[in-house]
Backbone as a ProteinNet text record, in pm:
[ID]
protein_1_A
[PRIMARY]
MAQWQRVGGAVLALTVAMSPAGYQMLKSHEGLGQSGATVQKAYADPYYGWSVATICYGHTAGVKQGDTATMAKCEQFLKQDVTRHCALVYDALLPTGIWLTQGEQDAYCSFAYNLGKFKGTDSVYGRLLKQDDWGACMGLLKYSYSNGKLSRGLWERRYAEYNLCISQLEINRYGPR
[TERTIARY]
2638.3	2728.6	2864.6	2930.6	3068.7	3140.3	3215.7	3270.8	3421.6	3478.8	3619	3621.5	3693.5	3702.1	3845.3	3859	3991.5	4049.8	4165.9	4232	4339.6	4400.1	4504.3	4563	4585.3	4637.5	4547.9	4605.3	4529.2	4497.5	4519.4	4496.3	4347.4	4294	4154	4145.4	4041.4	4022.9	3877.9	3857.2	3723.5	3670.1	3543.2	3480.5	3355.4	3328.8	3205.9	3152	3030.1	2971	2819.4	2756.4	2610.4	2549.4	2435.8	2358.1	2282	2228.3	2146.4	2026.9	1964.9	1851.8	1897.4	2011.3	2064.9	2101.9	2159	2198.5	2075.6	1967.1	1844.8	1781	1789.4	1736.5	1813.8	1945.6	2028	1993.7	1984.7	1956.1	1820.6	1721.5	1588.6	1588.4	1667.2	1671.9	1758.2	1862.2	1944.3	1867.2	1801.4	1725.8	1815.2	1757.7	1829.1	1794.1	1888	1862	1747.3	1743.8	1638.2	1580.7	1485.3	1425.2	1371.6	1407.9	1360.7	1446.8	1536.2	1623	1735.7	1773	1880.9	2017.7	2022.6	2146.3	2117.5	2197.5	2179.9	2265.2	2211.4	2283	2315.3	2428.3	2465	2357.7	2334.5	2235.9	2290.6	2234.7	2276.2	2216.6	2295	2245	2129.1	2019.7	1902.6	1930.6	2031.9	2060.4	2183.9	2281.5	2408	2430.9	2336	2347.9	2463.6	2518	2624.9	2758.6	2768.1	2893.2	2911.1	2802.1	2808.6	2734.8	2800.5	2742.4	2728.2	2614	2577.6	2528.1	2548.1	2497.2	2457.6	2367.7	2324.9	2265.8	2319	2269.2	2348.3	2356.7	2425.7	2576.6	2629.1	2774.1	2819.8	2925.4	2973.4	3121	3198.3	3343.7	3373.9	3435.3	3477.6	3365.5	3244.5	3129.7	3124.8	3093.9	3078	2956.2	2907.2	2790.4	2814.5	2714.7	2725.2	2765.8	2812.7	2852	2730	2754.3	2649.5	2706.5	2616.7	2658	2549.2	2591.4	2497.1	2451.6	2346.1	2298.3	2403.7	2477.7	2585.2	2690.8	2723.8	2821.7	2765.3	2634.7	2570.6	2581.7	2556.9	2569.2	2712.7	2808	2950.3	2985.9	2941	2964.2	2907.2	2784.1	2717	2795.3	2836.1	2912.5	3044.3	3114.2	3241.2	3218.7	3115.7	3088.1	3044.5	2962.4	2920.1	3042.4	3128.8	3250.2	3337.3	3354.6	3437.8	3378.8	3246.8	3185	3173.2	3157	3164.2	3305.3	3405.3	3543.7	3563.5	3489.8	3497.6	3451	3342.7	3289.9	3391	3442.3	3541	3664.7	3719.5	3841.4	3819.5	3700	3670.8	3657.4	3602.8	3572.6	3681.1	3766.7	3868.5	3950.4	4003.7	4085.7	4006.1	3873.1	3792.4	3748.8	3750.2	3701.7	3549.8	3480	3333.6	3282.8	3189.3	3126.4	2990.6	2949.4	2820.7	2732.6	2603.1	2508.9	2499.8	2439.9	2424.8	2335.7	2234.5	2148.2	2225.7	2315.4	2399	2490.8	2550.3	2638.3	2562.9	2443.4	2363.5	2331.5	2289.2	2251.9	2372.1	2484.6	2600.8	2668	2666.8	2721.5	2635.3	2502.8	2412.1	2431.4	2442.7	2464.1	2594.2	2702.9	2832.8	2826.2	2756.2	2739.7	2673.8	2570.3	2493.7	2566.2	2632.7	2697.6	2841	2904.1	3042.2	3145.2	3098.6	3189.8	3116.5	3193.5	3136.2	3204	3335.8	3410.7	3389	3369.3	3345.3	3198.2	3111.2	2968	2938.6	2941.6	2930.2	2802.2	2692.5	2564.7	2560.5	2644.9	2645.1	2775.3	2886.7	3015.9	3056.1	3034.6	3070.1	2995.5	2869	2789.7	2832.5	2872.5	2923.4	3047.4	3134.8	3256.5	3224.3	3107.8	3064.4	2978.1	2975.1	2895.5	2746.8	2701.9	2560.8	2500.7	2480.9	2433.4	2298.1	2204.8	2070.7	2077.2	2155.9	2172.8	2237.5	2333.5	2398.2	2296.7	2212.1	2107.6	2012.5	1974.6	1886.1	1956.4	2088.5	2165.5	2155.9	2125.4	2109	2001.1	1896.3	1782	1818.1	1925.9	1969.3	2013	2056	2112.6	2006.1	1901.3	1788.6	1782.7	1891.3	1897.1	1999.6	1970.1	2065.4	2072.5	2194	2215.5	2130.7	2116.1	2042.5	1891.3	1839.9	1694.9	1653.6	1543.9	1489.8	1444.7	1487.3	1453.5	1366.1	1247.1	1157.7	1223.5	1289	1356.4	1466	1545.1	1649.2	1586.6	1477.8	1410.2	1364.4	1303.2	1256.1	1371.8	1481	1599.6	1656.2	1671.6	1727.8	1637.2	1508.5	1415.6	1430.8	1448.2	1472	1605.4	1708.8	1839.4	1827.9	1756	1734.7	1669.8	1565.3	1497	1588.3	1671.6	1771.1	1869.5	1913.2	2014.2	1970	1844.9	1798.8	1743.8	1729.4	1658.5	1718.4	1847.5	1910.2	1982.2	1962.8	2030.7	1971.4	2058	2015.1	2008.1	1916.1	1896.5	2022.9	2086.5	2203.8	2328.3	2355.5	2467.8	2600.5	2624.3	2751	2736.2	2626.9	2603.8	2525.7	2489.9	2412.4	2490.9	2421.2	2488.1	2454.4
15586.4	15487.1	15550.7	15518.6	15561.6	15510.7	15594	15559.5	15569.3	15493.6	15511.2	15598.9	15709.5	15799.8	15803.9	15810.5	15818.2	15955.6	15957	16081.6	16114.2	16016.8	16036	15901.2	15878.1	15749.2	15638	15542.1	15428.1	15443.8	15562.7	15584.7	15609	15542.9	15560.1	15610.3	15688	15739.5	15721.6	15679.3	15665.3	15803.8	15829.4	15956.1	15929.1	16015.8	16013.2	16155.5	16172.1	16305.4	16295.4	16406.2	16409.3	16441.3	16380.6	16412.5	16542.8	16606.5	16726.1	16698.2	16580.7	16546.7	16533	16469.1	16455	16589.6	16675.6	16810.5	16889.7	16880.1	16951.7	16896.2	16763.1	16703.3	16756.1	16756.7	16806.6	16952.8	17030.7	17173.4	17196.4	17116.7	17134	17096.9	16997.5	16957.5	17050.8	17106	17202.5	17332.1	17377.5	17502.2	17621.5	17737.8	17861.7	17909.6	17975.9	18031.2	18131.5	18216.4	18316.6	18302.1	18213.9	18184.9	18312.4	18334.4	18449.2	18573.5	18579.3	18696.2	18693.1	18808.2	18814.7	18814.2	18852.9	18845	18757.7	18654.6	18561.4	18603.6	18585.7	18616.9	18487.1	18486.2	18369.7	18348.2	18220.2	18185.8	18073.8	18062	17957.9	17824.4	17718.9	17584.2	17555.5	17496.2	17472	17380.9	17296.2	17202.7	17241	17302.9	17332.3	17481.4	17564.8	17708	17771.1	17877.1	17950.9	17877.2	17766.3	17689	17629.7	17621.9	17579.5	17686.8	17801.5	17909.5	17861.5	17893.2	17840	17953.8	17937.4	18035.9	17964.1	18023.2	17971.8	17832	17737.9	17599.7	17509.7	17547.5	17464.1	17478.7	17584.9	17607.1	17650.1	17585.8	17616.2	17656.2	17624.7	17648.6	17798.8	17836.4	17974.1	18073.2	18025	18114.4	18159.2	18287.6	18340.4	18431.5	18454.9	18539.2	18675.7	18723.4	18853	18843.5	18726.7	18710.4	18719.5	18766.8	18771.2	18714.6	18673.6	18621.1	18648.4	18682.6	18699.6	18561.6	18558.3	18429.6	18365.2	18446.5	18391.6	18323.7	18385.9	18327.6	18199.4	18199.5	18079.4	17962.5	17987.7	17882.7	17834.1	17926.5	17889.5	17802.2	17843.1	17762.1	17621.8	17613.9	17484.7	17393.5	17445.2	17363.5	17315.9	17404.1	17366	17260.9	17282	17188.8	17051.9	17049.3	16921.6	16848.1	16918.4	16857.3	16799.5	16876.8	16832	16708.5	16704.5	16590.7	16467.7	16487	16372.7	16314.3	16400	16351.9	16262.7	16288.9	16200.8	16059.5	16051.9	15921.9	15855.3	15930.7	15880.9	15826.9	15907.7	15867.6	15741.3	15726.8	15608.3	15483.7	15498.7	15381.9	15346.2	15439.6	15413.1	15287.3	15270.3	15150.5	15020.3	15028.8	14908.6	14842.4	14917.8	14864.1	14858.9	14922.3	14922.6	15024.2	14980.9	15067.7	15110.6	15229.6	15282.5	15316.4	15295.5	15345.4	15496.7	15567.2	15711.6	15743.1	15660.6	15681.3	15670.5	15572.5	15558.6	15679.1	15723.6	15841.5	15962.1	15985.7	16099.8	16089.9	15971.6	15952.2	15969.1	15906.9	15911	16047.7	16119.4	16255.8	16347.9	16335.5	16415.5	16382.6	16254.6	16207	16264.2	16253.7	16305.4	16457.2	16525.7	16670.9	16706.9	16635.4	16665.2	16622.2	16507.6	16452.4	16503.9	16541.8	16588.9	16478.1	16354	16240.9	16128.3	16030.7	15910.5	15788.6	15786	15675.7	15676.7	15560.3	15552.7	15543.3	15548.2	15529.9	15381.9	15305.6	15159.7	15113.1	15181.5	15139.2	15159.6	15247.1	15274.8	15224.5	15290.8	15254.5	15111.5	15075.3	14940.9	14832.7	14857.7	14759.5	14754.9	14868.2	14867.1	14778.9	14788.5	14706.8	14557.8	14522.6	14382.7	14346	14433.9	14414.7	14400.1	14471.4	14472.3	14605.7	14620.7	14747.5	14788.3	14692.6	14723	14763.3	14692.3	14724.9	14861	14894.9	15026	15136.6	15115.7	15215.2	15228.1	15114.3	15118.4	15184.8	15168.1	15228.5	15380.2	15441.1	15586.4	15631.6	15550.3	15587.4	15599.8	15534.1	15540.1	15681.3	15759.2	15891.2	16000.3	15985.8	16080.3	16158.6	16155.3	16222.9	16335.5	16442.6	16551.9	16588.8	16587.4	16619.9	16530.5	16402.7	16304.3	16308	16394.9	16408.3	16369.4	16291.9	16256.7	16384.6	16400.4	16519.1	16479.2	16535.3	16506.1	16545.2	16659.6	16705.1	16608.5	16559.1	16461	16329.7	16287.9	16165.6	16178	16289.5	16309.4	16311	16373.6	16376.3	16235.6	16162.4	16026.5	15934.9	15952.9	15871.5	15902.7	16030.2	16068.6	16010.7	16016.7	15959	15808	15742.8	15598.3	15562.5	15635.7	15607.2	15628.8	15731.5	15750.3	15633.3	15595.5	15491	15358.4	15318.9	15189.1	15195.5	15315.9	15333.8	15256.2	15227.1	15158.1	15030.1	14986.8	14865	14741.8	14649.1	14521	14420.5	14328.2	14228.8	14146.8	14097.6	14011.4	14080.7	14197.4	14278.5	14203.7	14130.5	14058.6	13909	13871.5	13729.5	13666.4	13539.2	13470.9	13461.5	13470.8	13464.3	13334.8
9660.6	9714.8	9734.6	9842.1	9857.9	9734.8	9673.5	9543.7	9542.8	9454.5	9423.4	9299.8	9306.6	9193.2	9143.5	9010.3	8949.2	8979.2	9042.5	9078.4	8977	8920.7	8820.5	8784.3	8656.3	8614	8664	8735.2	8785.8	8935	8991.6	9133.6	9158.5	9257.7	9294.5	9437.6	9467.8	9603	9645.5	9769.6	9825.3	9860.4	9829.2	9866.3	9949.8	10044.3	10122.4	10119	10068.4	10057.1	10067.3	10100.8	10110.5	9975	9948.5	9829.2	9854.7	9749.8	9771.8	9865.6	9854.3	9941.3	10086.9	10108.7	10243.5	10303.4	10219.7	10261.5	10305.3	10228	10262.1	10391	10408.9	10531.3	10652.5	10642.6	10752.3	10780.8	10676.7	10689.3	10758.7	10722.1	10781.9	10929.9	10968.2	11109	11192.1	11133.3	11206.6	11225.9	11119.8	11128	11152.6	11141.9	11170.3	11309.4	11372.6	11504.7	11503	11401.1	11386.9	11246.4	11230.8	11101.4	11036.6	10910.4	10834.3	10846.7	10943.7	10960.8	10858.3	10804.9	10706.4	10772.5	10899.1	10976.5	11098	11113.8	11224.8	11343.6	11463.6	11587	11659.5	11727.6	11808.6	11914.9	11946.5	12048.3	12135.3	12253.2	12347.4	12304	12312.1	12284.1	12379	12323.9	12410.1	12530	12521.5	12631	12712	12646.5	12713.6	12737.3	12697.5	12722.4	12645.2	12700.6	12631.8	12633.1	12703.4	12696.3	12556.5	12480.2	12339.3	12257.8	12239.6	12159.8	12015.8	11955.2	11824.3	11736	11604.7	11510	11381.6	11308.5	11177.2	11189.2	11109.8	11106.1	11200.4	11326.6	11423.7	11424.9	11366.8	11365.1	11504.3	11555.4	11690.4	11696.6	11594.3	11597.7	11609.5	11721	11740.8	11767.5	11789.1	11809.7	11955.3	11973.6	12109	12114.2	12231.1	12251.2	12186.8	12111.2	12043.6	11897.3	11851.6	11711	11619.8	11496.7	11394	11264.6	11173.7	11043.2	10940.8	10819.6	10709.4	10663.6	10584	10532.4	10441.7	10366.5	10282.3	10369.6	10483	10574.8	10637.2	10666.7	10722.4	10624.9	10496.9	10394.9	10385.3	10394.2	10390.5	10511.1	10630.2	10750.3	10732.1	10680.3	10664.8	10571	10456.6	10361	10421.1	10490.9	10554.3	10663.2	10743.9	10853.5	10801.4	10695.9	10636.9	10582.9	10511.7	10457.1	10568.1	10675.6	10788.4	10855.2	10871.2	10939.2	10849.3	10720.1	10627.7	10629.1	10648.6	10657.5	10780	10888.9	11006.2	10971	10893.2	10849.5	10756.3	10660.3	10564.6	10637.6	10729.2	10801.1	10883.3	10940.7	11021.6	10935.2	10814.9	10732.2	10631.2	10596.1	10493.5	10522.4	10643.2	10666.8	10674.6	10683.5	10703.1	10572.5	10463.3	10336	10327.8	10421.4	10421.6	10320.5	10238.1	10139	10190.5	10157.8	10201.3	10082.2	10097.3	9997.4	10016.2	9921.5	9937.5	10056.3	10079.9	10196	10327.1	10335.4	10455.1	10470.7	10358.9	10365.4	10419.2	10363.7	10407.7	10556.7	10600.1	10739.9	10832.3	10798.8	10887.2	10887.2	10775.5	10773.8	10858.9	10849.3	10931.2	11079.5	11109.2	11245.9	11303.1	11225.8	11270.7	11287.9	11198.1	11207.4	11340.3	11375.4	11495.9	11623.2	11617.8	11736.4	11753.5	11642.9	11648.9	11636.3	11620.1	11603.4	11532.5	11486.2	11426.8	11487	11480.4	11539.6	11690.5	11748.8	11892.3	11928.9	11829	11854.8	11834.5	11941.3	11932.1	11863.5	11889.6	11831.1	11680.4	11628.3	11484.6	11423.8	11452.7	11394.9	11432.9	11559.2	11605	11528.8	11499	11423.6	11277.1	11221.9	11083.4	11073.1	11173.3	11172.3	11174.4	11230.1	11235.2	11114.3	11014.1	10892.4	10924.3	11025.7	11063.9	11020.1	10888.7	10832.6	10888.5	10892.9	10942.4	11089.3	11167.2	11309	11329	11242.6	11251.8	11225.2	11125.2	11096.3	11214.9	11272.9	11390.6	11508.9	11516.5	11625	11628.4	11513.7	11510.5	11609.2	11621.4	11704.4	11852.6	11893.8	12033.2	12073.4	11976.1	12004.2	11995.2	12074.3	12075.5	12205.8	12281.4	12410.4	12404.6	12473.7	12487.8	12634.7	12685.7	12827	12917.5	12876.1	12954.9	12941.1	12854.7	12839.8	12698.3	12689.7	12559.3	12488.6	12363.2	12285.4	12167.4	12159.8	12047	11914.6	11912.2	11791	11746.8	11842.8	11808.7	11763.8	11828.2	11786	11641.4	11606.4	11468.7	11370.5	11408.4	11322.1	11304.6	11414.5	11405.8	11323.9	11333.4	11255.6	11106.4	11073.3	10933.2	10884.8	10969.1	10934	10915.5	11005.5	10996.3	10862.4	10825.1	10698.5	10578.1	10581.8	10475.4	10474.2	10592.6	10607.8	10546	10569.6	10519.8	10377.5	10322.4	10195.5	10078	10081.3	9968.3	10009.4	10132.5	10177.4	10109.9	10077.7	10022.3	10136.6	10125.6	10231.4	10255.5	10152.3	10164.6	10111	10160.7	10112.3	10116.2	10222.5	10237.8	10210.1	10147.2	10119.8	10232.5	10216	10320.7	10449.2	10559.7	10691.1	10759.2
[MASK]
+++++++++++++++++++++++++++++++++++++++++++++++++++++++++++++++++++++++++++++++++++++++++++++++++++++++++++++++++++++++++++++++++++++++++++++++++++++++++++++++++++++++++++++++++

């Protein structure tokens, strides 16, 4: 669950982070560019080509054709990227007072990691703002297209995210409607 943690004295802070299970799910769906290789090479995005040069587990920041990374660097990139994308979810939800289960956190952090954003996704973020948790989880499934084409890999990822998202939801989270 998104939690308030004691930072000092009586000050509390909301946190949004992935669980180890969510982290492993994201990692399995991102995959490595060259599975089994000890040194990873930059590769062209399957849908956008070299305009979105990628390395390791979907890392794109500052990547260009010809770049390489060790597996240790790939793990470092992944941890930094997960933290940055969970922060997108945190920043979007902090002013709203919306709390998330751990399953929702895992799903939305993975979603933001893959999409590059969270706020502005009407089918997901927009439904959360309306306290439609189940609808927001279902909204993940809408994002199964890349460059206008249905992607089996994205569908499988969104379905896994959806299942994480609903895994801890309560039927009457906000009371009777």
